[in-house]
C-alpha positions in Angstrom: 0.0 0.0 0.0 1.3 3.5 -0.8 2.4 5.6 2.2 0.0 8.4 1.4 -3.0 6.0 1.0 -2.0 4.2 4.2 -1.9 7.5 6.1 -5.4 8.3 4.9 -6.6 4.9 5.9 -5.1 5.2 9.4 -6.7 8.6 9.8 -10.1 7.3 8.8 -9.7 4.3 11.1 -8.6 6.5 13.9 -11.7 8.6 13.5 -13.9 5.5 13.4 -12.4 4.2 16.6 -13.0 7.4 18.4 -16.6 7.7 17.4 -17.4 4.0 17.9 -15.4 3.4 21.1 -18.7 3.0 23.0 -20.0 0.4 20.5 -19.3 -3.2 20.3 -16.4 -4.8 18.5 -18.5 -5.7 15.5 -19.3 -2.0 14.9 -15.6 -1.2 15.0 -14.7 -4.0 12.6 -17.4 -2.8 10.3 -16.0 0.7 10.3 -12.5 -0.5 9.5 -13.8 -2.7 6.7 -15.7 0.2 5.3 -12.6 2.4 5.4 -10.5 -0.4 3.7 -13.1 -0.8 1.1 -13.2 3.0 0.5 -9.4 3.1 0.1 -9.4 0.1 -2.2 -11.9 1.8 -4.5 -9.8 4.9 -4.5 -6.6 3.1 -5.4 -8.3 1.2 -8.3 -10.0 4.2 -9.9 -9.0 7.7 -10.9 -8.5 10.0 -8.0 -11.1 12.8 -8.1 -9.4 16.1 -7.3 -6.2 17.7 -6.1 -8.3 20.1 -4.0 -10.0 17.6 -1.8 -9.8 18.2 1.9 -9.1 15.8 4.8 -11.3 16.6 7.8 -9.4 14.3 10.2 -6.2 16.2 11.1 -6.1 17.9 14.4 -9.6 19.2 13.9 -8.6 21.4 10.9 -9.4 21.1 7.2 -6.1 20.5 5.3 -5.6 20.0 1.6 -5.1 16.4 0.4 -3.2 16.1 -2.8 -4.6 13.5 -5.1 -2.3 10.8 -6.3 -1.7 9.6 -9.9 -3.5 6.3 -9.6 -4.8 4.3 -12.5 -5.8 0.8 -13.4 -3.1 -1.8 -13.7 -2.4 -2.6 -17.4 -3.5 0.8 -18.6 -2.3 1.1 -22.2 -0.2 4.1 -23.3 0.1 4.6 -27.1 3.5 6.2 -27.3 5.0 7.9 -30.4 8.2 8.7 -28.6 11.9 8.1 -29.4 15.1 9.9 -30.2 15.4 11.0 -33.8 15.7 7.7 -35.6 14.5 4.1 -35.6 17.6 2.8 -33.8 16.8 5.0 -30.8 13.2 4.2 -30.1 11.6 2.2 -27.2 12.0 -1.1 -29.0 14.9 -2.8 -30.8 15.4 -2.0 -34.4 16.6 -4.7 -36.9 19.9 -2.8 -37.5 20.6 -3.0 -33.7 19.2 -6.4 -32.7 20.2 -8.2 -35.9 19.8 -11.9 -35.3 19.5 -11.3 -31.5 21.6 -9.5 -28.9 22.3 -10.8 -25.4 22.9 -8.0 -22.8 24.1 -7.8 -19.3 20.8 -8.9 -17.8 21.2 -12.3 -19.6 18.2 -11.7 -21.9 18.5 -12.1 -25.6 16.6 -9.3 -27.3 15.2 -9.5 -30.9 13.8 -7.0 -33.3 10.6 -5.5 -32.0 11.4 -6.3 -28.3 11.2 -3.5 -25.8 14.6 -2.3 -24.6 15.5 -3.1 -21.0 14.8 0.3 -19.6 11.2 0.3 -21.0 10.6 -3.3 -19.8 11.5 -2.0 -16.4 9.3 1.1 -16.7 6.3 -1.0 -17.5 7.0 -3.4 -14.6 7.6 -0.6 -12.2 4.7 1.7 -13.2 2.2 -1.1 -14.1 1.1 0.2 -17.5 1.5 -1.3 -20.9 3.1 0.5 -23.9 1.8 0.3 -27.4 4.7 1.6 -29.4 3.7 3.9 -32.2 7.1 5.5 -32.9 8.2 5.4 -36.5 11.8 6.6 -36.2 11.3 10.3 -37.0 13.1 13.4 -35.6 11.2 15.4 -33.0 10.1 18.1 -35.4 9.0 15.5 -38.1 7.4 13.3 -35.4 5.3 16.3 -34.2 4.2 17.2 -37.7 3.2 13.6 -38.5 1.0 13.1 -35.4 -0.6 16.6 -35.6 -1.4 16.5 -39.3 -5.0 16.3 -38.4 -7.1 15.6 -35.3 -7.6 12.0 -36.2 -3.9 11.1 -36.2 -3.3 12.9 -32.9 -6.2 11.0 -31.3 -4.5 7.7 -32.1 -1.5 8.4 -29.7 -1.4 9.2 -26.0 2.2 10.6 -25.8 4.4 11.9 -28.6 7.6 13.8 -29.0 8.3 17.2 -30.7 10.4 20.3 -30.4 9.7 22.5 -27.4 8.5 25.3 -29.7 6.1 22.9 -31.5 4.7 21.6 -28.2 4.0 25.1 -26.9 2.3 25.9 -30.1 0.3 22.7 -30.0 -0.7 23.4 -26.4 -2.0 26.8 -27.4 -4.0 25.1 -30.1 -5.6 22.6 -27.6 -3.6 19.6 -28.8 -1.3 19.1 -25.8 -2.1 18.5 -22.1 -1.0 21.3 -19.8 1.2 19.4 -17.3 1.3 22.5 -15.0 -2.3 21.7 -14.0 -1.1 18.5 -12.4 2.2 19.6 -10.8 0.8 19.2 -7.3 0.3 15.6 -8.1 3.9 15.3 -9.5 6.2 15.9 -6.5 9.4 14.9 -8.3 9.0 17.2 -11.3 7.6 20.0 -9.1 10.7 19.9 -6.8 13.0 19.6 -9.8 11.5 22.8 -11.4 11.4 24.7 -8.2 15.2 24.3 -7.9 15.8 25.5 -11.4 13.9 28.7 -12.2 15.3 29.2 -15.7 14.2 25.7 -16.6 10.7 26.3 -15.3 10.6 29.5 -17.3 11.8 27.7 -20.4 8.8 25.3 -20.1 6.2 28.0 -19.7 4.1 28.0 -22.8 2.0 31.1 -22.0 1.8 33.9 -19.4 -1.6 35.1 -20.4 -5.2 33.9 -20.3 -6.6 30.7 -18.9 -3.4 28.7 -19.7 -0.9 31.1 -18.1 2.0 29.2 -16.6 1.2 26.2 -18.9 3.8 23.4 -19.4 3.2 21.5 -22.6 6.2 19.2 -22.6 8.5 17.4 -20.2 12.0 18.9 -20.2 14.9 16.9 -21.6 18.4 17.3 -20.3 21.5 15.6 -21.8 23.2 16.4 -18.5 22.3 19.5 -16.6 24.2 22.6 -15.3 27.5 21.3 -16.6 30.0 22.1 -19.4 29.1 20.6 -22.8 31.7 21.1 -25.4 35.4 21.9 -25.1 38.6 22.2 -27.2 40.4 18.9 -27.9 44.0 18.6 -29.1 46.5 15.9 -30.1 48.4 16.3 -26.8 51.3 14.1 -28.0 51.9 16.5 -30.9 52.1 19.5 -28.6 54.6 17.6 -26.4 56.7 16.6 -29.5 56.9 20.2 -30.7 57.3 22.2 -27.5 58.9 20.2 -24.8 62.6 19.5 -23.9 65.9 21.2 -23.6 67.6 23.0 -26.4 66.2 23.8 -29.8 63.7 21.8 -31.8 65.2 20.1 -34.7 63.7 18.1 -37.6 65.2 16.6 -40.8 62.3 18.0 -42.8 59.6 20.6 -42.4 57.3 22.7 -44.6 57.1 26.5 -44.8 54.5 28.4 -42.8 52.0 30.3 -45.0 52.3 34.0 -45.7 50.8 35.6 -42.5 47.3 36.8 -42.6 46.0 36.6 -39.1 46.8 39.6 -36.9 47.2 39.8 -33.1 44.1 39.6 -31.0 45.9 39.9 -27.6 48.1 42.9 -26.6 51.5 43.4 -28.2 53.0 45.2 -25.2 52.5 45.5 -21.5 51.6 42.7 -19.0 48.4 40.7 -18.6 47.7 39.0 -15.3 45.6 35.8 -15.5 44.6 33.1 -13.0 45.5 29.5 -13.5 44.8 26.3 -11.6 48.0 25.2 -9.9 49.7 22.3 -11.6 48.8 20.0 -8.7 45.1 21.2 -8.8 45.3 22.3 -5.2 44.2 25.8 -5.8 44.6 29.0 -7.9 47.6 31.1 -8.6 48.2 34.3 -10.7 50.7 34.4 -13.5 51.6 37.0 -16.1 51.7 37.1 -19.9 54.7 39.5 -20.2 54.4 41.1 -23.7 57.1 43.6 -22.9 59.6 40.7 -22.4 58.4 38.4 -25.2 56.3 40.5 -27.6 53.1 39.0 -29.1 53.9 35.7 -30.7 51.7 36.4 -33.7 53.3 39.8 -34.2 56.7 38.1 -33.9 55.9 35.5 -36.5 54.2 38.0 -38.8 57.3 40.2 -38.8 59.4 37.2 -39.9 57.0 36.2 -42.6 56.9 32.7 -44.1 59.5 30.5 -42.4 60.4 26.9 -41.9 58.3 24.8 -39.5 61.4 24.3 -37.4 62.0 28.0 -37.0 58.4 28.6 -36.1 58.5 26.0 -33.3 61.7 27.5 -31.9 60.2 31.0 -32.0 57.1 29.7 -30.1 59.3 27.9 -27.6 61.3 31.1 -27.0 58.2 33.1 -26.6 56.7 30.8 -24.0 59.9 30.9 -21.9 60.0 34.7 -22.0 56.4 35.6 -21.8 55.8 33.3 -18.8 59.3 33.9 -17.2 60.1 30.2 -17.2 56.9 29.2 -15.4 56.4 26.1 -17.7 60.0 25.1 -17.7 60.9 22.6 -20.4 57.3 21.3 -20.3 56.0 24.1 -22.4 53.2 22.0 -23.7 51.4 22.6 -20.4 50.6 26.1 -21.6 48.0 24.3 -23.8 47.4 20.9 -22.3 48.2 21.2 -18.6 46.1 21.7 -15.6 47.7 25.1 -15.3 47.2 26.0 -19.0 46.8 29.7 -19.9 46.7 29.7 -23.7 44.8 32.3 -25.8 43.8 32.6 -29.4 47.1 34.1 -30.6 49.1 31.4 -29.0 46.7 28.8 -30.5 47.3 30.3 -34.0 51.1 30.2 -33.4 50.7 26.5 -32.4 48.6 25.8 -35.5 51.2 27.3 -37.7 53.8 25.1 -36.1 51.6 22.0 -36.4 50.7 22.3 -40.1 54.3 23.1 -41.1 55.7 20.0 -39.4 53.8 17.2 -41.0 56.9 15.1 -41.4 57.5 15.1 -37.7 53.9 14.5 -36.7 52.8 12.1 -39.4 55.0 9.2 -40.5 53.0 8.7 -43.7 53.7 12.2 -44.8 50.0 13.2 -45.1 49.6 16.9 -44.8 48.5 17.7 -41.3 45.3 19.8 -40.9 44.9 22.2 -38.0 41.4 22.8 -36.7 38.7 20.4 -38.0 35.0 19.6 -37.3 33.6 16.1 -36.6 31.8 15.8 -39.9 33.0 18.1 -42.6 29.9 17.8 -44.8 27.3 18.3 -42.0 26.4 21.8 -40.9 25.3 20.6 -37.4 29.0 19.6 -36.8 30.6 22.2 -38.9 28.9 24.8 -36.7 31.4 23.9 -34.0 34.0 26.0 -35.9 32.0 29.2 -35.4 31.2 28.1 -31.8 34.8 27.9 -30.9 35.2 31.4 -32.4 33.1 32.7 -29.6 35.3 31.0 -27.0 38.5 32.3 -28.6 37.5 35.9 -29.2 35.0 36.7 -26.4 31.8 36.7 -28.4 28.4 35.8 -26.8 25.5 34.1 -28.5 27.2 31.6 -30.8 26.4 28.7 -28.4 23.1 30.0 -27.1 20.3 27.7 -25.9 17.9 29.6 -28.1 18.8 30.7 -31.6 21.8 33.2 -31.1 20.4 35.1 -28.1 22.1 36.4 -25.0 21.4 38.9 -22.2 23.4 42.0 -21.5 24.0 43.1 -17.9 20.6 44.8 -17.6 18.6 41.9 -19.1 18.3 43.3 -22.7 18.4 40.5 -25.3 21.0 40.6 -28.1 21.3 38.5 -31.2 24.8 37.4 -32.1 23.8 37.6 -35.8 23.3 41.3 -35.5 26.5 42.1 -33.5 29.6 43.5 -35.1 31.8 41.6 -32.8 30.5 38.3 -34.2 31.7 39.1 -37.7 35.0 40.5 -36.5 35.6 37.1 -34.8 34.5 35.2 -37.9 36.8 37.2 -40.1 39.6 36.2 -37.8 38.7 32.6 -38.5 38.7 33.4 -42.2 42.3 34.7 -41.7 43.1 31.2 -40.4 41.4 29.6 -43.4 43.6 31.8 -45.7 46.7 30.5 -43.9 45.6 26.9 -44.2 45.1 26.5 -40.4 41.5 25.2 -40.7 41.0 21.8 -42.5 40.8 21.9 -46.2 37.7 19.6 -46.2 35.9 22.0 -43.9 36.6 24.8 -46.4 35.5 22.6 -49.4 32.3 21.4 -47.6 30.8 19.7 -50.7 28.3 17.0 -50.4 30.8 14.3 -51.4 33.1 15.1 -48.5 33.1 12.1 -46.1 36.0 13.2 -43.8 35.1 12.7 -40.1 37.0 13.0 -36.8 37.9 9.3 -36.8 39.5 9.7 -40.2 41.5 12.7 -39.0 42.7 10.8 -36.0 43.1 7.3 -37.4 45.3 8.6 -40.3 47.2 11.1 -38.1 46.3 14.2 -40.0 44.0 16.1 -37.7 45.2 18.2 -34.8 42.3 20.0 -33.0 38.5 20.2 -32.7 35.8 21.6 -30.5 33.4 18.8 -29.4 32.0 16.5 -26.7 34.7 15.0 -24.6 33.3 11.5 -24.0 32.4 10.6 -27.6 35.6 12.0 -29.1 38.2 10.7 -26.6 37.0 7.1 -27.1 39.3 7.2 -30.1 42.1 6.8 -27.6 40.9 3.2 -26.8 38.9 1.9 -29.7 41.9 1.2 -31.9 41.8 4.5 -33.8 44.8 6.0 -32.1 48.0 4.0 -31.5 50.2 3.6 -28.4 51.7 6.9 -27.4 49.1 9.0 -29.3 46.8 11.1 -27.1 43.7 13.1 -28.0 42.4 15.0 -25.0 40.3 17.9 -23.8 42.2 21.0 -23.0 41.5 24.2 -20.9 39.1 26.9 -22.1 41.3 29.7 -23.5 41.8 33.1 -22.0 40.0 35.8 -24.0 38.8 39.4 -23.8 35.3 39.3 -22.3 33.0 42.2 -21.3 30.3 41.2 -18.9 29.0 44.7 -18.7 31.4 45.7 -15.9 34.3 46.3 -18.2 36.6 44.3 -20.4 38.7 41.6 -18.6 40.9 38.7 -19.5 39.2 35.6 -18.3 37.9 32.2 -19.3 34.2 31.9 -20.2 32.2 29.2 -21.9 28.6 29.5 -23.2 28.5 25.7 -23.9 26.5 25.0 -20.8 23.9 22.2 -20.3 20.3 23.3 -19.8 17.0 22.1 -21.2 17.3 20.8 -24.8 15.0 21.8 -27.6 12.9 18.7 -27.6 10.6 16.9 -25.2 7.7 14.4 -24.7 4.1 15.5 -24.4 0.7 14.1 -23.7 -1.8 14.2 -26.5 -5.0 15.9 -25.4 -7.2 14.2 -28.1 -5.4 10.9 -27.4 -6.1 10.6 -23.7 -9.4 12.4 -24.1 -11.6 11.7 -21.0 -9.7 8.6 -20.1 -8.2 9.6 -16.7 -6.3 6.3 -16.4 -4.3 7.1 -19.6 -3.8 10.7 -18.5 -2.6 9.7 -15.0 -0.3 6.9 -16.3 1.3 9.4 -18.7 1.8 12.0 -16.0 3.2 9.3 -13.7 5.8 8.3 -16.3 7.0 11.9 -16.5 7.1 12.5 -12.8 8.8 9.1 -12.1 11.6 10.1 -14.6 12.5 13.0 -12.2 12.7 10.9 -9.1 16.1 9.6 -8.0 15.2 6.1 -9.0 13.7 7.2 -12.3 16.7 9.4 -13.1 19.1 6.5 -12.6 16.9 4.1 -14.6 16.6 6.6 -17.5 20.4 7.0 -17.5 21.9 3.6 -16.6 19.1 1.2 -17.4 17.8 -1.4 -14.9 19.6 -2.8 -11.9 21.1 -5.7 -13.9 23.2 -3.2 -15.8 24.5 -1.4 -12.7 26.6 -2.1 -9.7 24.4 -0.4 -7.1 26.5 -1.6 -4.1 29.6 0.0 -5.4 29.1 3.8 -5.7 31.3 6.8 -6.6 31.1 10.5 -5.8 29.7 12.6 -8.7 29.5 16.3 -7.8 28.8 15.5 -4.2 26.3 12.7 -4.9 26.7 9.0 -4.7 26.1 7.3 -8.0 26.3 3.6 -9.0 29.0 2.1 -11.1 28.2 0.4 -14.4 28.3 -3.3 -14.1 31.4 -5.1 -15.6 29.4 -6.9 -18.2 27.6 -3.7 -19.2 30.9 -1.9 -19.6 32.2 -4.7 -21.7 29.1 -4.5 -24.0 29.6 -0.8 -24.3 32.8 -1.3 -26.1 31.8 -4.5 -27.9 28.6 -3.1 -29.3 29.1 0.6 -29.5 32.9 1.1 -29.6 32.8 3.0 -26.3 30.2 5.6 -27.4 28.1 5.8 -24.3 25.3 7.9 -25.8 24.8 5.6 -28.8 25.0 2.5 -26.6 22.5 3.8 -24.0 20.0 4.9 -26.6 20.3 1.9 -29.0 20.7 -1.0 -26.6 19.5 0.0 -23.1 16.7 2.4 -24.2 17.9 5.0 -21.7 18.8 8.7 -22.3 15.9 9.1 -24.8 14.4 11.9 -22.9 14.0 13.4 -19.4 17.0 14.1 -17.1 20.1 12.1 -18.0 22.8 12.2 -15.4 26.3 12.7 -16.6 27.6 10.2 -14.0 27.2 7.2 -16.3 28.9 9.1 -19.1 31.8 10.2 -16.8 32.4 6.6 -15.7 32.4 5.4 -19.3 34.9 8.0 -20.4 38.3 6.8 -21.3 41.3 7.5 -19.0 42.6 10.2 -21.3 39.1 11.6 -21.5 38.9 11.8 -17.7 42.3 13.4 -17.5 41.3 16.4 -19.7 37.8 16.7 -18.3 39.2 16.7 -14.7 41.4 19.6 -15.6 38.5 21.5 -17.0 36.1 20.7 -14.2 38.6 21.6 -11.6 38.9 25.1 -13.2 35.1 25.4 -13.2 34.8 24.4 -9.5 37.5 26.9 -8.6 35.7 29.7 -10.5 38.3 30.1 -13.2 36.0 29.1 -16.0 32.8 31.1 -15.8 29.6 30.2 -17.5 25.9 31.1 -17.9 23.8 30.1 -14.9 20.3 28.6 -14.5 19.2 31.3 -12.2 18.2 35.0 -12.7 21.6 36.6 -11.9 21.9 40.2 -10.6 24.2 40.6 -13.7 22.0 39.2 -16.4 25.0 38.6 -18.7 25.6 35.5 -16.6 22.0 34.2 -16.9 21.3 31.5 -19.5 18.6 32.3 -22.0 15.6 30.0 -21.7 15.4 27.4 -24.4 12.0 28.7 -25.4 10.1 32.0 -24.7 6.3 32.2 -24.6 5.5 34.0 -27.8 1.8 34.4 -28.9 0.3 32.7 -31.9 0.4 36.0 -33.7 4.0 36.5 -32.8 4.8 33.0 -33.9 3.3 33.6 -37.3 5.2 36.8 -37.6 8.5 35.1 -36.7 7.8 32.4 -39.3 7.7 35.2 -41.9 11.3 36.2 -41.2 12.6 33.6 -43.6 16.1 35.1 -44.0 16.7 34.5 -40.2 15.6 30.9 -40.3 16.9 29.8 -43.7 20.3 31.6 -43.8 21.6 30.3 -40.5 20.7 26.6 -40.9 22.5 23.8 -39.1 20.8 21.2 -41.3 23.3 19.1 -43.2 24.1 21.1 -46.4 21.8 24.1 -46.1 23.0 27.7 -46.1 24.7 29.2 -43.1 25.9 32.7 -43.2 28.3 32.3 -40.3 30.0 29.4 -41.9 30.2 31.1 -45.2 31.9 34.2 -43.6 34.5 31.9 -42.1 35.1 30.2 -45.4 34.9 33.1 -47.9 35.3 36.2 -45.7 35.4 39.3 -47.8 32.6 41.1 -49.6 33.5 40.1 -53.1 34.1 36.5 -52.3 31.2 36.1 -49.9 28.2 38.0 -51.2 27.2 35.5 -53.9 27.0 32.6 -51.4 25.2 34.4 -48.6 23.4 37.3 -50.1 25.1 39.6 -47.6 28.7 40.8 -47.3 30.5 40.0 -44.1 31.4 43.6 -43.6 27.8 44.7 -43.7 26.2 41.6 -42.2 25.3 42.9 -38.7 23.6 46.0 -40.1 21.8 44.1 -42.9 20.5 41.4 -40.7 19.3 43.9 -38.1 17.6 46.3 -40.5 16.8 44.4 -43.7 16.3 40.8 -42.4 14.0 41.8 -39.6 16.6 41.3 -36.8 15.3 44.4 -35.0 11.7 43.1 -35.1 12.7 39.6 -34.1 14.6 41.0 -31.0 11.6 43.2 -30.1 9.3 40.1 -30.0 11.7 38.0 -28.0 12.4 40.9 -25.6 8.7 41.4 -24.9 8.2 37.6 -24.4 11.1 37.6 -21.9 9.8 40.6 -20.0 6.3 39.1 -19.8 7.8 35.8 -18.7 10.0 37.4 -16.1 7.0 39.4 -14.7 4.9 36.3 -14.5 7.6 34.2 -12.9 8.3 36.8 -10.3 4.7 36.7 -9.2 4.0 32.9 -9.5 7.1 30.8 -9.3 
């Protein structure tokens, strides 16, 4: 019996005993039987109301919150998954093949529910009828809302957050907020994260003010997402050791194009994590002593790769007054790293001019590359790293390209001059051959990916997820002695509204993602059992037990008795057999394995604990360096609270715009079509990096780089877009201040 139901039963029985104490035992027994019968009827039927009162509690009427009870075996028709047939609730033929035996000892076949969803059904006592057809969220939503008849045939479905809010406004989606008092886990979760609660709010006006039309999805929460990664062994080979660097053969550096970003004289004081990670210390970049490395190289012009390396070595020794000793590589890859954009460019010049040293096959080494060179969703990481390098906000925003200034006014990176200044610096790198040739080519027949770059020893650096990319250290891609690892966020010029300062900041911060699962209003209709079962699933996913299940899978896949500390919380280890399967079936890619085989991490709140444990030793080394800097306050980031300096507040993933505003926004086609991260569609930001100047760029983008900010603001409706978003934010903030 549930604790709340038992408490109510005991209260009713206590009242009966008091009023019947003068009667015989049979009367008392009858009263108890009556109370038990009443409770049983309540537990087997839909609970009536969340506003019921309990008259037996110290003589006062106190609210009794109704529970999400429903009939055992209630059927939920679920059109839910994660973007393709392999990552649905059931095994796809490409995954199950002739049958796959997992850590629970069960052999699964095509069409079988994955272990996580078997456990969900066993725990929550409902039955799933799988209606998912392998579509992406946006396409899935469109399919099931094509007409009222199709939406009536499912009880839960997935879509983008924006779509779900629009569907809610149209009466297609259940407003979860109406049931929050019956969902203690989700309610507590949202109360602790106000920006997330705001991001879910579909409306702040009318009868549905405060509405929540979809469950939030987090691929990790309140943690860093992407970071720079480098071939650390190459940095060591070029920079470390006594005496001068020598090589039998090297190439020439290109004619210099990139110009200094950091100062060329004076001193800049920066904080670093001590090499032993025990705390923080201050060091200086002494430009008076060493000059600026880019200016130094530019004055020399094209030179041999050997000469470039020795120039960088000398600069590190002088600029940091011997701080790094003969382990100069730690400027970039160490716990106490302090590198900046100029130093990175100097290193890239050294790398691409020393292919013979770094690559035994003689293949021309490429500098900065993206994971998939013909896929805009991955190529976009090149403009994202530009923001980190050159102190530009909005390029990794949770919503479009928006960010707050200190006073809470929204800005759009697409309409900021600083954005295009940074992108043109990236174009300078392109002109010097420091960014991969296949990124620049970007044609549909390009198939180069990060594993090609690493396997064939011709890729140096990217900006990506740590776990999925550092698996190459252990899956046979890299060889003994080769090391691809996350490195520190660079020092850059940032202005947070209190004045420019040299610091580390990342906008790549985990918050609510842009998709979620929702309850179909026509689907559940008047069937309270279906409604409550769907609500129970969502609430359960935010309980401690549910979060672990939705991340790790069932108990057979975990070692619950053996825990480890993850950000102050004890989390279970992955079982030995499960870890073995991770590598056997998914080559160490935790996310692919969890989604395709366990059925976990498809939605809701995925803890990064599982991912951290499944990260390679090299991956953990780099990540630990970065997270130490975060915990010590050296790497700053947007926060999931409303900060007194709004520059540090993360923009909600969705803002509650009206139907009229949504129609207006849809009409701003230049803004939506010209900044696409779909595979080979047009993206102005990428085009500026690749082509740069007015003459070279205008034919491909329709707007010159030099005039882009003004054109997008004034001719492409950027000003009107910002006005709509600003009004939505202000209305949301006012509503939240009064109601959350």
